[in-house]
Structures are given as C-alpha cells and as structure tokens.
C-alpha positions as CSV (number, residue, x, y, z in Angstrom):
1,M,3.3,-2.6,4.2
2,R,6.7,-1.1,4.4
3,C,9.5,-3.3,5.7
4,L,13.1,-2.2,6.5
5,L,15.5,-5.1,6.0
6,I,19.0,-4.7,7.4
7,E,21.1,-7.7,6.4
8,D,24.8,-7.8,5.3
9,E,24.6,-11.2,3.6
10,A,23.5,-10.6,0.0
11,D,22.1,-14.1,-0.6
12,T,20.1,-14.0,2.6
13,A,18.8,-10.5,1.9
14,Q,17.7,-11.4,-1.6
15,Y,16.0,-14.5,-0.3
16,I,14.0,-12.5,2.3
17,D,13.4,-9.5,-0.1
18,K,11.9,-11.7,-2.8
19,G,9.7,-13.6,-0.4
20,L,8.3,-10.5,1.3
21,E,7.8,-8.7,-2.1
22,E,5.7,-11.7,-3.3
23,A,3.7,-11.5,0.0
24,G,2.8,-7.8,-0.8
25,F,5.4,-6.0,1.2
26,T,7.5,-3.0,0.0
27,V,11.0,-3.8,1.1
28,S,14.0,-1.4,1.6
29,W,17.3,-3.2,2.0
30,C,20.6,-1.9,3.4
31,R,23.6,-4.0,4.3
32,D,25.4,-2.2,7.2
33,G,24.5,-0.8,10.6
34,V,25.2,2.8,9.9
35,D,22.8,3.1,6.9
36,G,20.4,0.9,8.7
37,L,20.4,3.1,11.8
38,H,19.9,6.2,9.6
39,L,16.9,4.7,7.8
40,A,15.3,3.2,10.9
41,A,15.5,6.5,12.8
42,G,14.6,8.8,9.9
43,A,11.6,7.1,8.3
44,S,8.4,5.3,9.3
45,W,8.2,1.6,8.9
46,D,5.5,-1.0,9.5
47,V,8.1,-3.6,10.5
48,V,11.9,-3.9,10.8
49,V,13.8,-7.2,10.1
50,L,17.5,-7.0,11.0
51,D,20.5,-9.2,11.4
52,R,22.1,-9.0,14.8
53,M,25.7,-9.2,13.6
54,L,26.5,-6.4,11.1
55,P,29.8,-5.0,9.8
56,G,31.1,-1.7,11.2
57,D,30.7,0.0,14.5
58,V,26.9,-0.4,14.7
59,D,25.4,-3.8,15.3
60,G,21.8,-5.0,15.2
61,L,21.2,-4.6,18.9
62,S,22.5,-1.0,18.8
63,I,19.9,-0.2,16.1
64,V,17.1,-1.8,18.2
65,Q,18.1,0.2,21.2
66,A,18.3,3.4,19.2
67,I,14.8,2.8,17.8
68,R,13.4,2.3,21.3
69,H,15.2,5.4,22.7
70,L,13.3,7.4,20.0
71,N,10.0,6.0,21.5
72,K,9.2,4.2,18.2
73,T,7.0,1.1,18.7
74,T,7.8,-0.4,15.3
75,P,7.7,-4.2,15.4
76,I,11.3,-5.6,15.2
77,L,12.3,-9.1,14.2
78,I,15.9,-10.0,15.0
79,L,17.8,-12.5,12.9
80,S,20.9,-14.1,14.2
81,A,23.2,-17.2,14.1
82,L,23.6,-16.7,17.9
83,A,21.1,-19.3,19.0
84,S,21.8,-19.8,22.7
85,L,19.1,-19.0,25.3
86,D,21.1,-16.2,26.8
87,E,21.6,-14.5,23.4
88,R,17.9,-14.8,22.5
89,V,17.0,-13.3,25.9
90,R,19.5,-10.5,25.4
91,G,18.1,-9.7,22.0
92,L,14.5,-9.5,23.3
93,R,15.5,-7.4,26.4
94,S,17.3,-5.0,24.1
95,G,13.9,-4.1,22.5
96,G,13.3,-6.8,19.9
97,D,9.8,-8.1,19.6
98,D,10.9,-11.5,18.2
99,Y,14.0,-13.5,17.6
100,L,14.6,-15.9,14.8
101,T,17.8,-18.0,14.6
102,K,19.6,-18.8,11.4
103,P,19.2,-20.9,9.3
104,F,15.4,-20.5,9.0
105,A,12.6,-21.2,6.5
106,F,11.0,-18.2,4.9
107,S,7.5,-19.5,5.7
108,E,8.4,-19.2,9.4
109,L,9.9,-15.7,9.0
110,L,6.7,-14.6,7.1
111,A,4.5,-16.1,9.8
112,R,6.4,-14.2,12.5
113,V,6.3,-10.9,10.7
114,Q,2.5,-11.3,10.2
115,A,2.1,-12.1,13.9
116,L,4.0,-9.0,14.8
117,L,1.8,-6.9,12.6
118,R,-1.3,-8.4,14.1
119,R,-0.1,-7.7,17.6
120,S,0.8,-4.1,16.7
121,G,-2.7,-3.4,15.5
122,M,-1.7,-3.2,11.8
123,R,-4.3,-4.2,9.2
124,E,-2.0,-6.6,7.4
125,D,-4.4,-9.4,7.9
126,L,-7.1,-7.8,5.6
127,S,-7.7,-10.1,2.7
128,E,-9.3,-7.4,0.5
129,L,-9.8,-3.7,0.1
130,W,-12.8,-1.9,-1.4
131,I,-13.7,1.5,-2.7
132,A,-17.1,1.8,-4.4
133,D,-17.3,-1.2,-6.7
134,L,-13.5,-1.6,-7.0
135,R,-12.1,-4.7,-5.1
136,L,-8.5,-5.6,-4.4
137,D,-7.8,-9.2,-3.5
138,L,-4.6,-8.8,-1.5
139,G,-3.9,-12.5,-1.2
140,R,-4.1,-13.4,-4.9
141,R,-3.0,-9.9,-6.0
142,R,-6.1,-9.5,-8.2
143,V,-8.3,-6.5,-9.0
144,E,-11.8,-6.3,-10.3
145,R,-14.3,-3.5,-10.8
146,A,-18.1,-4.1,-11.1
147,S,-17.1,-7.8,-11.0
148,K,-14.9,-7.5,-14.1
149,P,-11.3,-8.5,-13.7
150,I,-8.6,-5.9,-14.4
151,A,-5.1,-7.0,-15.3
152,L,-2.4,-4.9,-13.5
153,Q,1.4,-5.1,-13.5
154,P,3.0,-5.6,-10.0
155,R,4.0,-1.9,-9.8
156,E,0.5,-0.8,-10.8
157,F,-1.0,-3.1,-8.1
158,R,1.3,-1.6,-5.4
159,L,0.4,1.9,-6.5
160,L,-3.3,1.1,-6.5
161,E,-3.1,-0.6,-3.1
162,Y,-1.4,2.4,-1.6
163,L,-3.9,4.8,-3.0
164,V,-6.9,2.7,-1.8
165,R,-5.4,2.3,1.7
166,H,-5.3,6.1,1.8
167,Q,-8.6,6.7,0.1
168,G,-10.1,10.1,0.9
169,Q,-6.6,11.5,1.6
170,V,-4.4,13.6,-0.8
171,V,-1.3,11.6,-1.5
172,T,1.7,13.6,-2.7
173,R,4.2,12.5,-5.4
174,A,6.9,12.3,-2.7
175,M,4.8,9.9,-0.7
176,L,4.2,7.7,-3.7
177,L,7.9,7.7,-4.6
178,E,8.9,6.6,-1.1
179,A,6.1,4.0,-0.6
180,V,5.8,2.4,-4.1
181,W,9.2,3.0,-5.8
182,D,11.3,3.1,-2.6
183,C,12.8,6.3,-3.9
184,H,13.8,9.1,-1.5
185,F,14.4,11.8,-4.1
186,V,12.3,13.3,-7.0
187,P,13.5,11.9,-10.3
188,Q,13.7,14.0,-13.5
189,A,11.4,11.8,-15.5
190,N,7.6,11.9,-14.9
191,V,7.4,8.3,-13.9
192,I,4.5,8.8,-11.5
193,D,2.4,10.7,-14.0
194,V,2.9,8.0,-16.6
195,Q,1.9,5.2,-14.1
196,I,-1.1,7.1,-12.8
197,S,-2.3,7.7,-16.4
198,R,-2.0,4.0,-17.2
199,L,-3.7,3.0,-13.9
200,R,-6.6,5.5,-14.5
201,Q,-7.1,4.0,-18.0
202,K,-7.5,0.6,-16.5
203,I,-9.7,1.3,-13.5
204,D,-11.8,4.3,-14.6
205,K,-12.0,4.3,-18.4
206,D,-15.1,2.1,-18.7
207,F,-16.7,2.6,-15.3
208,F,-18.6,5.2,-13.3
209,P,-18.0,7.0,-11.1
210,P,-14.3,7.9,-11.6
211,L,-12.2,7.0,-8.6
212,L,-8.7,8.3,-9.2
213,H,-8.5,12.1,-9.2
214,T,-5.6,14.6,-9.7
215,V,-5.2,17.3,-7.1
216,R,-3.4,20.0,-9.1
217,G,0.0,21.0,-7.7
218,V,-0.2,18.5,-4.9
219,G,-0.8,14.9,-5.9
220,Y,-3.6,12.4,-6.2
221,T,-6.6,11.0,-4.3
222,M,-8.8,8.0,-4.5
223,C,-12.4,8.9,-3.7
224,V,-16.0,8.6,-4.9
225,N,-16.9,12.0,-6.2
226,V,-20.1,12.1,-8.2
227,N,-21.4,15.4,-6.9
228,A,-21.1,17.3,-10.2
229,K,-23.4,19.3,-12.4
230,Y,-22.1,17.6,-15.5
231,C,-20.8,14.0,-15.6
232,L,-19.1,12.4,-18.6
233,F,-20.3,8.9,-19.4
234,R,-18.6,6.7,-21.9
235,L,-20.9,5.4,-24.6
236,G,-19.3,3.1,-27.0
237,D,-16.2,4.8,-28.5
238,G,-17.4,8.3,-27.9
239,L,-18.2,10.6,-25.0
240,R,-21.7,12.1,-24.4
241,R,-22.6,14.5,-21.7
242,A,-25.3,13.7,-19.1
243,R,-26.6,16.6,-17.0
244,A,-27.2,15.7,-13.4
245,V,-28.7,17.5,-10.5
246,A,-27.4,16.0,-7.3
247,R,-27.7,16.7,-3.6
248,P,-24.4,17.5,-1.8
249,D,-24.8,14.4,0.4
250,W,-24.1,11.7,-2.2
251,S,-22.3,8.8,-0.5
252,V,-21.4,5.2,-0.9
253,S,-22.4,2.4,1.4
254,A,-19.4,0.4,2.6
255,T,-21.5,-2.8,2.7
256,S,-23.7,-2.6,-0.4
257,R,-21.3,-0.3,-2.3
258,T,-24.3,1.5,-3.9
259,F,-25.1,5.2,-4.0
260,S,-27.3,6.4,-1.2
261,K,-29.2,9.6,-0.5
262,V,-29.2,10.4,-4.1
263,N,-31.7,12.7,-5.8
264,L,-30.6,12.2,-9.4
265,A,-32.3,13.6,-12.5
266,A,-30.3,12.8,-15.6
267,T,-31.1,12.9,-19.3
268,V,-28.9,11.3,-21.9
269,R,-29.5,11.1,-25.6
270,K,-30.4,7.5,-26.6
271,G,-30.4,6.5,-23.0
272,L,-27.7,5.5,-20.6
273,P,-26.4,1.9,-20.4
274,A,-27.4,0.0,-17.3
275,R,-23.8,-0.5,-16.1
276,F,-23.4,3.3,-15.8
277,R,-26.6,3.9,-13.8
278,P,-26.1,4.5,-10.1
279,T,-28.3,2.4,-7.9
280,C,-30.5,4.8,-5.9
281,A,-31.4,3.8,-2.3
C-alpha cells in the first residue's frame, strides 16, 4: 500500500512514517504544499494523509480540492490542530474523507486509514497472500514456502509482496523503484537486479516450480510456469535434468495449491525427491 504523507512537522512526520512502515505501508513524505500538490497530482496513491496547515502558498485544503478536481477518488485523511466543529466540517466538505485532530494516538490514525481503505474497496484487510505453495503472512511479516519458513529482510519482504500482488503481470524496474524504493529515477547501480537475485535464491532455490521469472529487457513477473519440455530439479548440491512432457493447460488451484490437469511423464536418474513431485489431480 502506497501512502503519501504531507506534513511539515518533522517529529510528527517521522512518528507517522515509522508506524505506517511497520504496518506494511510504503510511505512517501514531503513537508510543504507545493511538493505535496505535485506528488498528489502526478502519481497514484492508495491513501493520502496530509496536514491542513502547511507552509507556503498551498495549504492542505487546496491540495484536497485539487485532487478532487482531477477526479481522483484517493482516500484522504486530514490532520489538523483546528478542532472546532466548523473547521472539521469545512475540511470534509472540501473533499476530505476523514478528519483527525491533533494531538492524536497513532493507533487511531492507523485504524482510520484502514477504514478508509476498506470503504474504497482496497484489499488492505487481506491477512495473507498466496502463489502456488508460497504464503505471505502480511500481519506478522512472515514468509513460508511448502510450509518451510523463509527469512527475509524488510526490503525483500516489500519487494516480494509487490510482486505477488501483481502476480501474472510483468513488473518493470521503474515500477519496482517507485513502489519499493520510493525512487522516481533510475539509479546507476543495479540495486534491483541484486535484490531480485537474493530474493530468487531464497524463494526458488530449493523449491519447484520456480516462481520469480525475468522478462528480458522489460522486468520481472511472479507466476507458476511449469509448462516446459525440460525442467531443472535440485538434487542435493547438484543439478540434474528431468525430461517432462506436459499439456499446455497446466494450472494451479487457488484453494488446494496443487497442479491440476497435468499429464506428466518424467524420468529422473535415481528418482526425484517427494518434495519436488507435483501433485496430480
């Protein structure tokens, strides 16, 4: 979930940023109305949290009105020390979806953000994500495949979550930079390739089928693709080839997470370990 935070008070912004990051959000923070208006209008956000009173010529309500004039329905939570009834009504009538007065407890802010996302139809309330036998526990920030836990760093988890949420789609490097690194330019270093390589080693190295694929010249995709004439299976420390004849309609059941409609004839020297054998339905 991508959140735009527009707040001029550094302590307050860091307090919100830290809490939302721990809750699984990717937060972009700016401290003035001009930059906030530019980011709000020029990018897509799942939720916007903004302070009403901002330095400069552009205040929070002006940003809210500009977002609505662009026909954007992004949920907006307004933060303000102006706590009177008239001021709260004014903020909501300007296009805000909720209004939280300062000071506030972060638990209440998070609950309000989650409520806004539910009302907007976002899937923030999902507790877990699946692809094949890979499971992401979004609440506890844990990953396991074939019931085996996989230890990931926070950045690796965010990268994997983004890829799984967009499974079946080709995700470009620019999309990953913006969503995972909050970077709007292409860096010189191959940071994405390095992170992808590390992630692939952790989620695909000792499992079948591979889930993380490179689309040359474009980016990456997460999908179950076992429709191949030759598959590589890891046996101990070495690699052995297993020849497979498969029908083109291999698929994975979303409920049982087992291969279905498979006509598989495979031969492997010395046999294939049970953990690598697809379950045929």
